C-alpha positions as CSV (number, residue, x, y, z in Angstrom):
1,M,-33.4,-47.9,-38.0
2,A,-36.4,-45.4,-37.1
3,D,-34.7,-42.8,-39.0
4,K,-34.2,-44.9,-42.0
5,L,-37.8,-45.9,-42.3
6,K,-38.9,-42.3,-41.3
7,M,-41.0,-44.3,-38.7
8,K,-44.3,-43.0,-37.6
9,I,-46.5,-44.7,-35.2
10,M,-50.3,-44.1,-35.2
11,V,-52.2,-44.5,-31.9
12,V,-56.0,-45.1,-32.5
13,D,-58.0,-44.7,-29.3
14,D,-61.0,-42.7,-28.3
15,E,-59.4,-42.3,-24.8
16,I,-58.2,-38.5,-24.5
17,D,-56.0,-39.3,-21.7
18,L,-54.0,-41.8,-23.6
19,E,-52.1,-39.0,-25.6
20,P,-50.6,-37.0,-23.0
21,M,-49.6,-40.4,-21.3
22,I,-47.8,-41.8,-24.3
23,L,-46.4,-38.3,-24.9
24,Q,-44.9,-38.2,-21.3
25,K,-43.8,-41.8,-21.0
26,F,-41.8,-41.8,-24.4
27,R,-40.7,-38.1,-24.1
28,R,-37.1,-39.0,-24.5
29,Q,-37.5,-41.0,-27.7
30,I,-39.5,-38.7,-28.9
31,R,-36.9,-36.0,-28.5
32,E,-34.1,-38.2,-29.9
33,G,-36.2,-38.9,-33.2
34,M,-36.5,-42.7,-32.4
35,Y,-40.3,-42.4,-32.1
36,D,-43.0,-40.2,-33.9
37,F,-46.6,-40.5,-32.7
38,V,-49.7,-39.6,-34.4
39,F,-52.9,-39.7,-33.0
40,A,-56.7,-40.7,-34.2
41,H,-59.7,-41.3,-32.3
42,N,-61.6,-44.1,-34.4
43,G,-61.1,-45.6,-37.6
44,L,-62.2,-43.5,-40.2
45,E,-60.0,-40.6,-38.7
46,A,-57.2,-43.3,-38.9
47,L,-57.7,-43.9,-42.5
48,S,-57.7,-40.3,-43.4
49,K,-54.3,-40.1,-41.6
50,L,-52.9,-42.8,-43.5
51,I,-53.8,-40.8,-46.6
52,E,-52.2,-37.6,-45.1
53,L,-49.3,-39.5,-43.7
54,P,-48.5,-42.5,-45.9
55,E,-45.1,-42.8,-44.0
56,I,-47.2,-44.4,-41.0
57,R,-45.7,-48.0,-40.5
58,L,-47.1,-48.9,-37.1
59,V,-50.8,-48.7,-36.2
60,L,-51.4,-49.2,-32.3
61,S,-55.2,-49.5,-32.1
62,D,-58.1,-49.9,-29.6
63,I,-60.8,-52.3,-30.5
64,N,-64.2,-50.6,-29.2
65,M,-64.4,-46.9,-30.7
66,P,-67.2,-45.0,-32.2
67,E,-67.8,-44.6,-36.0
68,M,-65.4,-47.5,-37.1
69,D,-64.0,-50.0,-34.6
70,G,-60.7,-51.5,-34.4
71,L,-61.8,-54.9,-35.9
72,T,-63.1,-53.0,-38.9
73,L,-60.0,-50.8,-39.1
74,L,-57.9,-53.8,-39.1
75,S,-60.0,-55.3,-42.3
76,K,-59.5,-52.0,-44.1
77,L,-55.9,-51.9,-43.5
78,K,-55.6,-55.7,-44.6
79,E,-56.8,-54.7,-47.9
80,L,-54.0,-52.4,-48.5
81,K,-51.8,-55.5,-48.3
82,S,-48.9,-53.3,-47.3
83,P,-46.1,-55.6,-46.0
84,W,-44.3,-52.9,-43.9
85,L,-47.8,-51.6,-42.3
86,K,-48.1,-53.5,-39.0
87,T,-50.8,-53.1,-36.6
88,V,-50.8,-54.0,-33.0
89,I,-54.2,-54.4,-31.3
90,V,-55.3,-53.5,-27.7
91,S,-58.1,-55.2,-26.2
92,A,-59.2,-55.8,-22.4
93,Y,-57.4,-58.6,-20.3
94,G,-59.4,-62.2,-21.1
95,D,-61.1,-60.7,-24.1
96,M,-59.9,-63.6,-26.0
97,E,-62.3,-63.8,-28.6
98,N,-61.8,-60.2,-30.1
99,I,-58.0,-61.1,-29.8
100,R,-58.4,-64.1,-31.9
101,T,-60.6,-62.1,-34.4
102,A,-58.1,-59.5,-34.7
103,M,-55.0,-61.8,-35.1
104,N,-57.0,-63.5,-37.8
105,R,-57.4,-60.1,-39.6
106,G,-54.0,-59.6,-39.7
107,A,-52.8,-58.0,-36.3
108,F,-49.2,-58.5,-36.0
109,D,-49.5,-58.6,-32.0
110,F,-51.6,-57.4,-29.3
111,L,-51.6,-55.7,-25.7
112,T,-54.0,-56.0,-23.0
113,K,-55.6,-53.2,-20.7
114,P,-54.4,-51.8,-18.3
115,I,-51.2,-51.3,-20.9
116,S,-48.0,-51.9,-19.3
117,F,-45.7,-49.0,-20.8
118,D,-42.6,-51.2,-20.7
119,D,-44.7,-53.7,-22.5
120,L,-45.8,-51.4,-25.0
121,E,-42.0,-50.3,-25.7
122,I,-41.0,-53.9,-25.8
123,T,-43.7,-54.5,-28.5
124,I,-43.1,-51.3,-30.5
125,N,-39.4,-52.4,-30.7
126,K,-40.3,-55.9,-31.8
127,T,-42.5,-54.5,-34.3
128,I,-40.0,-52.0,-35.7
129,E,-37.5,-54.6,-35.9
130,E,-40.0,-56.8,-38.3
131,I,-40.9,-53.7,-40.4
132,S,-37.3,-52.8,-40.8
133,M,-36.5,-56.4,-42.3
134,I,-39.3,-56.1,-44.6
135,W,-38.4,-52.8,-45.6
136,Q,-34.9,-53.5,-46.5
137,S,-35.9,-56.6,-48.5
138,A,-38.7,-54.8,-50.4
139,Q,-36.0,-52.0,-51.2
140,E,-34.3,-55.0,-53.2
141,H,-37.1,-55.1,-55.4
142,D,-37.2,-53.8,-58.9
143,Q,-38.8,-50.7,-59.0
144,L,-41.3,-51.4,-61.8
145,I,-42.3,-54.5,-59.9
146,S,-43.2,-52.2,-56.8
147,I,-45.1,-49.8,-58.9
148,R,-47.4,-52.5,-60.4
149,Q,-47.9,-53.9,-56.8
150,D,-49.1,-51.0,-55.7
151,L,-51.6,-50.3,-58.6
152,Q,-52.7,-53.9,-58.3
153,T,-53.2,-53.2,-54.7
154,A,-55.3,-50.1,-55.4
155,R,-57.3,-51.8,-58.1
156,E,-58.4,-54.5,-55.4
157,I,-59.4,-52.0,-52.8
158,Q,-61.5,-50.2,-55.5
159,L,-62.9,-53.3,-56.6
160,A,-63.6,-55.0,-53.3
161,I,-66.0,-52.2,-52.1
162,L,-68.3,-51.9,-55.0
163,P,-71.6,-53.9,-55.5
164,K,-71.2,-57.0,-57.5
165,T,-74.8,-58.8,-57.3
166,F,-77.4,-57.9,-59.8
167,P,-80.2,-57.7,-59.1
168,P,-79.2,-56.4,-55.9
169,F,-82.8,-56.1,-54.6
170,P,-84.4,-59.3,-56.1
171,G,-87.8,-58.9,-54.4
172,R,-88.4,-55.1,-55.8
173,T,-90.1,-54.6,-58.8
174,E,-90.5,-50.9,-58.8
175,F,-87.0,-50.2,-60.2
176,S,-84.1,-52.2,-61.8
177,I,-80.3,-51.4,-61.1
178,F,-77.4,-52.2,-63.1
179,A,-73.9,-51.0,-62.8
180,S,-70.1,-51.8,-63.8
181,M,-66.8,-49.9,-63.3
182,I,-63.8,-50.8,-65.6
183,A,-60.6,-49.9,-63.9
184,A,-57.9,-48.0,-65.9
185,K,-54.2,-49.2,-66.5
186,E,-53.5,-46.7,-63.8
187,V,-55.7,-47.1,-61.2
188,G,-58.2,-44.0,-60.1
189,G,-60.9,-43.5,-57.9
190,D,-64.4,-44.2,-59.4
191,F,-67.0,-45.6,-57.1
192,F,-70.7,-46.3,-57.3
193,D,-73.1,-47.5,-54.6
194,F,-76.9,-47.8,-53.6
195,F,-78.8,-48.8,-50.8
196,M,-82.6,-48.7,-49.1
197,I,-83.0,-45.9,-46.9
198,D,-86.6,-47.4,-46.0
199,N,-89.0,-49.5,-47.9
200,D,-89.9,-46.4,-50.3
201,R,-86.6,-44.7,-50.7
202,L,-83.5,-45.6,-52.5
203,G,-80.4,-44.1,-52.2
204,F,-77.8,-44.1,-54.8
205,V,-74.4,-42.6,-55.7
206,I,-71.7,-42.3,-58.3
207,G,-68.4,-40.5,-57.8
208,D,-64.8,-39.7,-59.0
209,V,-61.9,-39.1,-56.9
210,S,-59.1,-36.7,-58.1
211,G,-55.7,-38.4,-58.6
212,K,-54.5,-41.9,-59.0
213,G,-53.0,-44.9,-57.5
214,V,-53.0,-45.9,-53.8
215,T,-54.1,-42.4,-52.4
216,A,-56.9,-42.2,-54.5
217,A,-58.3,-45.8,-53.7
218,I,-58.0,-44.9,-50.2
219,F,-59.8,-41.5,-50.5
220,M,-62.5,-43.1,-52.7
221,A,-63.1,-46.0,-50.0
222,V,-63.5,-43.0,-47.1
223,S,-65.8,-41.2,-49.4
224,R,-68.1,-44.0,-50.3
225,T,-68.1,-44.8,-46.7
226,L,-69.1,-41.5,-45.5
227,I,-71.6,-41.1,-48.0
228,R,-73.3,-44.5,-47.3
229,A,-73.1,-44.0,-43.7
230,T,-74.7,-40.5,-43.8
231,G,-77.3,-41.2,-46.6
232,I,-78.6,-44.4,-44.9
233,K,-79.8,-42.1,-41.8
234,G,-82.5,-41.0,-44.4
235,I,-81.5,-37.3,-44.4
236,S,-82.4,-34.9,-47.3
237,T,-79.7,-35.0,-50.2
238,E,-78.5,-31.5,-49.8
239,E,-77.9,-32.4,-45.8
240,C,-76.1,-35.5,-46.9
241,M,-73.7,-33.8,-49.2
242,S,-72.9,-30.8,-46.9
243,Y,-72.1,-33.0,-44.0
244,V,-70.1,-35.2,-46.0
245,N,-68.3,-32.2,-47.5
246,R,-67.4,-30.7,-43.9
247,L,-65.9,-33.9,-42.9
248,L,-63.7,-34.4,-45.8
249,C,-62.4,-30.7,-45.7
250,S,-61.9,-31.1,-41.9
251,E,-59.2,-33.7,-42.6
252,S,-57.2,-31.2,-44.9
253,V,-56.0,-33.7,-47.4
254,S,-53.9,-31.6,-49.8
255,S,-55.2,-31.5,-53.3
256,M,-57.9,-34.3,-52.7
257,F,-61.4,-34.0,-53.8
258,V,-64.3,-35.8,-55.2
259,T,-67.1,-35.4,-57.7
260,V,-70.3,-36.7,-56.9
261,F,-73.8,-37.3,-58.0
262,Y,-76.1,-38.3,-55.3
263,G,-79.7,-38.9,-55.3
264,I,-82.8,-40.6,-53.5
265,L,-85.5,-42.3,-55.8
266,N,-88.9,-42.6,-54.4
267,T,-89.9,-45.8,-55.6
268,A,-93.7,-45.1,-54.7
269,N,-93.9,-42.3,-57.3
270,G,-90.9,-42.2,-59.4
271,E,-89.6,-38.9,-58.1
272,I,-85.7,-38.4,-57.6
273,E,-84.1,-35.8,-55.1
274,Y,-80.5,-35.0,-55.8
275,V,-77.6,-33.0,-55.6
276,N,-74.7,-32.7,-58.3
277,A,-71.4,-32.1,-56.4
278,G,-69.3,-31.0,-59.6
279,H,-70.1,-34.4,-61.6
280,N,-71.0,-35.4,-65.1
281,P,-74.9,-34.6,-65.4
282,P,-76.7,-37.8,-65.9
283,Y,-79.1,-38.6,-68.6
284,I,-82.6,-39.8,-68.5
285,L,-84.0,-42.0,-71.4
286,S,-87.9,-41.5,-71.5
287,G,-89.7,-42.6,-74.6
288,E,-88.1,-41.0,-77.6
289,D,-86.3,-38.5,-75.6
290,V,-82.8,-38.5,-74.1
291,T,-82.6,-35.3,-71.8
292,K,-79.7,-34.2,-69.4
293,V,-80.6,-33.9,-65.8
294,E,-80.0,-30.2,-64.5
295,M,-77.1,-29.2,-62.7
296,T,-77.6,-27.9,-58.9
297,E,-74.6,-25.6,-58.8
298,G,-73.0,-27.9,-56.2
299,I,-69.2,-27.9,-56.0
300,I,-66.7,-30.8,-55.7
301,L,-66.5,-32.5,-52.1
302,G,-63.5,-31.7,-50.2
303,C,-62.9,-28.1,-51.5
304,L,-64.8,-25.5,-49.4
305,E,-65.8,-26.6,-45.9
306,D,-68.7,-24.1,-45.5
307,F,-70.3,-24.8,-48.7
308,N,-74.0,-25.2,-48.5
309,Y,-75.5,-27.7,-51.3
310,R,-78.8,-27.3,-52.9
311,S,-80.9,-30.1,-54.1
312,K,-83.4,-30.5,-57.0
313,K,-86.0,-32.7,-58.2
314,V,-86.6,-34.9,-61.4
315,Q,-89.7,-36.8,-62.0
316,L,-89.3,-40.4,-63.6
317,N,-92.3,-42.0,-65.3
318,P,-92.6,-46.1,-65.3
319,G,-90.5,-47.1,-68.1
320,D,-87.7,-44.3,-67.5
321,L,-84.1,-44.8,-67.2
322,L,-81.5,-42.7,-65.5
323,Y,-78.1,-43.2,-67.1
324,L,-75.0,-42.0,-64.7
325,F,-71.5,-42.2,-65.6
326,T,-68.0,-40.7,-65.0
327,D,-65.8,-38.8,-67.2
328,G,-64.0,-41.7,-68.4
329,V,-67.0,-42.3,-70.9
330,P,-67.0,-39.2,-72.9
331,E,-63.2,-38.4,-72.6
332,A,-62.0,-41.6,-73.7
333,F,-59.7,-41.2,-76.8
334,N,-59.0,-43.1,-80.0
335,M,-55.5,-43.5,-82.0
336,Q,-56.7,-40.2,-84.0
337,E,-56.9,-38.5,-80.5
338,E,-60.5,-38.0,-80.9
339,M,-62.8,-37.8,-77.9
340,Y,-65.7,-40.1,-77.5
341,G,-67.7,-37.1,-76.5
342,E,-71.2,-36.5,-75.3
343,E,-72.9,-36.2,-78.6
344,R,-71.4,-39.7,-79.4
345,L,-73.0,-41.1,-76.0
346,I,-76.4,-39.1,-76.5
347,S,-76.6,-40.9,-80.2
348,F,-75.6,-44.2,-78.5
349,L,-78.5,-43.9,-75.9
350,Q,-81.0,-43.0,-78.4
351,D,-80.2,-46.0,-80.4
352,H,-80.1,-48.4,-77.4
353,K,-82.9,-46.9,-75.2
354,M,-85.4,-49.8,-76.1
355,H,-82.6,-52.3,-74.7
356,S,-82.6,-53.8,-71.0
357,I,-80.9,-52.1,-68.4
358,E,-78.1,-54.7,-68.5
359,E,-77.6,-54.5,-72.4
360,I,-77.3,-50.7,-72.2
361,V,-74.5,-50.7,-69.5
362,K,-72.5,-53.5,-71.2
363,E,-73.1,-52.4,-74.7
364,S,-72.3,-48.8,-73.4
365,N,-68.8,-50.1,-72.4
366,L,-68.4,-51.9,-75.7
367,S,-69.2,-48.8,-77.4
368,V,-66.3,-46.9,-75.9
369,T,-64.0,-49.8,-76.4
370,E,-64.6,-50.2,-80.0
371,F,-64.3,-46.4,-80.4
372,S,-60.8,-46.3,-78.2
373,D,-59.8,-49.1,-81.2
374,G,-56.8,-50.2,-79.1
375,M,-55.8,-46.7,-77.7
376,A,-54.9,-47.3,-73.8
377,Q,-57.6,-46.6,-71.4
378,S,-56.5,-43.4,-69.4
379,D,-59.3,-43.3,-66.8
380,D,-61.6,-45.5,-64.9
381,I,-65.1,-46.1,-67.0
382,T,-68.0,-46.3,-64.3
383,I,-71.7,-46.6,-65.4
384,L,-74.7,-46.8,-63.2
385,A,-78.1,-47.2,-64.6
386,I,-81.6,-47.2,-62.8
387,K,-84.8,-47.8,-64.5
388,Y,-88.1,-46.9,-62.6
389,N,-90.6,-49.6,-63.4
390,G,-93.5,-48.1,-61.4
391,H,-95.7,-50.2,-59.1
392,A,-97.7,-53.3,-61.1
């Protein structure tokens, strides 16, 4: 049964001693090919392992861990809506509140500490039997339906973590933000995000993960989480990008990378510190001018582990607008195989620079749609606009 499913079991626990104990206890099953264990030490590492090893079917996770705990990991796994990925949660004896929360978040079963290895083996076998039944049932479905379900899952993951409420900071008058992401028919990995670092600094990011489908959606979720968690500490943009790049490279996920533009707006004076990691340079709409933001010679994240990113600064004056986008905008095609292109984008921005920030984003999407004239969308189209209003 395990061979048919290519069964892999991931153990997620920050206790280093647990790994040799499990390998020793189940050495016969491992030798005979019944079990194949993978180990992670926190929730973020577990998500990365799922990208690298999508054949993982059973996750055995502790609750209390650094960086991302077991309950948060459960929520992320639930978003995947994979019927043959089951989670068994581990908690202290009598910790009924966390156990109930885990079951409500989709855990298949639970174990209590100290773990009885006999009980663990029974639980593993029971879970494998459940996975086997679900797997065999899934194989009977039409392949096209399966693909559509995977793509819909990826779309839901992609949309679930993006900010949806605008204006996001109704009490702040120094700046305005509006953004949108229109997913392609075949889901990719675009994302945008923004967050207050402190009272005077706004962090913002836009990115585009390589590849398509569920793997790209998971990598997007990991990238967005790492950038937010690192950026919100208040370090410089170059330190943030260098650190996140090292983390993504250390996971050694084959052929996966992400282009990113990450900036910090000083809401007190309009200065932006930024790093461009291989992303489309944004535009600044200022008075009669539409100017491209200078590159910073930064490469894509997840490519070279020891690369040191360098930041630059640009000044926004009250009334200026920063327009960020992914390549789904200029690389949209029409039926004549013509590309929308950046010249057409610049012309659009010049014609609409006096419109509200929300109108610019929505009308930009409409401009691309009208240009495509029925041509199927081949990539996600994501736009993030930030207007600096200055102090009243």
